[in-house]
C-alpha positions in Angstrom: 201.1 -204.8 68.4 198.7 -204.0 71.2 196.2 -206.2 72.1 193.8 -203.0 72.5 193.0 -202.6 69.2 189.8 -200.6 69.8 190.8 -197.9 72.2 187.2 -196.1 71.8 185.6 -199.1 72.5 187.5 -200.2 75.4 187.3 -197.4 77.1 183.5 -196.2 76.4 182.6 -200.2 77.7 184.7 -199.1 80.4 182.9 -196.2 81.9 179.2 -198.2 80.5 180.3 -200.9 83.2 181.0 -198.2 85.6 178.0 -196.1 85.3 176.0 -199.0 85.4 177.6 -201.0 88.0 177.0 -197.0 90.2 173.2 -197.5 89.6 173.1 -201.2 90.3 175.0 -200.6 93.5 172.6 -197.3 94.5 169.9 -199.1 93.7 170.5 -202.6 95.6 168.5 -201.4 98.6 165.6 -200.7 96.3 162.9 -203.4 96.8 162.5 -204.9 93.4 158.8 -206.0 92.6 158.4 -208.9 90.2 157.1 -207.5 86.3 153.9 -207.3 87.1 154.4 -205.5 90.3 157.9 -203.1 89.9 159.4 -201.5 92.8 161.8 -198.7 92.6 164.5 -200.4 92.1 163.5 -203.3 89.1 165.1 -200.5 86.4 167.2 -199.2 87.8 168.6 -202.4 88.3 167.4 -203.8 84.9 169.1 -200.4 83.6 171.7 -200.7 85.5 172.8 -204.7 84.3 171.5 -203.9 80.5 174.4 -200.8 80.8 177.3 -203.5 82.2 176.3 -205.5 79.5 176.1 -203.3 76.9 179.6 -202.2 78.1 181.3 -205.6 78.3 180.8 -206.2 74.5 182.1 -203.1 73.9 185.5 -204.0 75.9 185.0 -207.6 74.4 185.3 -206.0 70.8 187.9 -203.9 72.0 190.9 -206.4 71.9 188.8 -208.1 68.7 188.0 -205.6 66.1 190.5 -202.5 64.3 189.2 -199.6 65.9 190.6 -196.8 65.4 192.4 -194.6 67.8 191.8 -191.6 70.5 192.2 -188.0 69.1 192.6 -185.0 71.8 189.6 -183.4 72.8 188.4 -180.6 71.5 187.7 -178.0 74.4 185.8 -175.4 72.8 182.6 -177.2 71.3 182.6 -178.6 74.6 182.5 -176.0 77.0 180.2 -174.0 74.4 177.7 -176.9 74.7 178.0 -176.6 78.5 177.7 -173.3 78.9 174.5 -172.7 76.8 172.7 -175.7 78.8 173.7 -173.8 81.8 172.6 -169.9 80.5 169.2 -172.0 79.0 168.3 -173.6 82.7 169.0 -170.1 84.4 166.9 -167.4 81.6 164.1 -169.9 81.1 162.1 -168.7 83.4 162.7 -164.6 82.8 162.9 -165.4 78.9 160.2 -167.6 78.6 160.8 -171.5 77.1 160.3 -170.7 73.6 163.6 -167.5 73.9 165.4 -169.5 75.4 165.4 -172.6 73.4 166.3 -170.8 69.8 168.9 -169.0 72.4 170.0 -173.0 73.2 169.8 -174.2 69.6 172.0 -170.9 67.8 174.7 -170.9 70.9 175.1 -175.2 71.1 175.4 -174.4 66.7 177.7 -172.3 66.9 179.6 -174.6 68.7 179.9 -176.0 65.0 182.7 -175.5 62.3 179.9 -176.3 60.1 177.6 -173.3 61.5 174.9 -172.1 59.6 173.0 -169.6 60.7 169.3 -170.2 58.6 169.5 -173.7 59.3 170.0 -173.2 63.5 167.2 -170.4 62.9 164.6 -173.5 61.8 165.6 -176.0 63.7 165.9 -172.9 67.2 162.3 -172.2 65.9 161.0 -176.0 65.1 162.3 -177.0 68.7 161.2 -174.1 70.8 157.5 -175.0 69.3 158.3 -178.7 69.9 159.3 -178.2 74.0 156.7 -175.8 74.0 153.9 -178.1 72.7 155.2 -181.5 74.5 156.4 -179.4 77.6 153.9 -176.5 78.4 150.2 -178.3 77.2 150.7 -182.3 76.9 153.2 -182.7 80.0 151.6 -179.4 81.3 155.0 -178.3 82.8 154.6 -175.3 84.7 157.3 -173.0 82.3 156.1 -169.6 80.8 156.1 -169.4 76.7 157.3 -165.9 76.4 159.1 -163.6 79.4 157.0 -162.0 81.4 156.8 -158.3 80.4 155.8 -159.6 76.6 
């Protein structure tokens, strides 16, 4: 019997520790300040430290608690979702935020074997309205809502 009882906890914990350590290392030369007057290094160091602590807890859990084994990666959903985000980034200026958001939701949803086009359409419309409201109107980010030819 292996000493590692939860391999998912082990690998995710190690990933958290590495990312947290890199975050702290990158921000090491930034001034920290204090809680009242935070410097540019305050948040990255605090976040990196918390991430390392969370990772250490996850690694500890991997030796204590029984976990599920790691299964084989399913590359198809990863590739489809990554490609849909890349295409979204390329078309948002030309097609507009609303239509490119609907496209992103449809394309990413198609990665699942439980894809239902009616649900994807409903979620796509909701997310398009939410994204336009948040990014264009609330945050005033200069993004076209509709295609320039519309």
